[in-house]
N, C-alpha and C positions, 0 to 999 in steps of 0.2 A: 504494500500500500504506500502510495506517495505521500510525503509530508510536504505541503505547499506553504511557503512563506513569502509574503510580499513586504518588502522593506524599502522605505524611502529615507535616504540620508540626505538631509538638506536643511539649511537655515531658512525659515519662513518669515517673511515680512509682509503682512497683509496690506501695507501701504505701497508696496512695490507692484506695479501693474503686471509684471511678468511672473509673479509668484501666485500660486493658487489662493483663492479666497478662503476664509475661515469655513464657509459652507462646504466648499469642495473638500478641504482637508477633513472636516468632520464626517462627510459622506464616505470618504475613503477609509477613515478609522472604523466606521460602522461596518464597512465591508471587510474588515480584517487587516488592513494595511498598518504596519508598524512604522511610525515616524520616529526617526532618530535625529535629534538636533545636536550636531557635533560641537557647537559652541562658536565663538566668534574669533578664536585665534586663527591667524592666517594659515591656510593649508589644513585646517582641522577636518574639513569635509573629505579631502583626499585621504587623510590618515584613517578616518573611520571606514571609508569604502574599502581601502586596501586591507584593513584589519578584518572586515567582514569576508572579503574574498579569501584571505588566508584561512579563516575558519572553515569556509566551504571546501577549500583545497584539502584540508585535513580529512573531512568526511569523504571526499572523492578518492583519496588515497586508500581508505579502508574499504570502500564499496563504490566503485565508479558508476555502476548502473543506477545508483540512487540519487545522482546529482545532475541537475540541469540548471544552469545559471543564465539569466537574461539581465544584462547590464545596459541601462540606457543612460548615456552620458554624452556631453559634447566635448569631452576631454580625452585625449589620447594617453594620459598618464597611467592608465590602468592596463595597457596592452601587456606588459610583462606578467602581471598577475593572472590575466585571462589565458 
């Protein structure tokens, strides 16, 4: 049986027109999406995503057929981890 997790790692600012609104984030939370706010330190979001990918890699090493990762990003910094 598959374990499905939806994780969104991002800083959210409802005053930024490019960020999802509070209503959208609340609807996603209701649908089971886990939101992780990495904090405001420069590069914190990249560190959080890379840490999550390393955790997934550990599971993959023990049982490759149980892992499927979809990473949506406009940043190529994660290519080595994928």
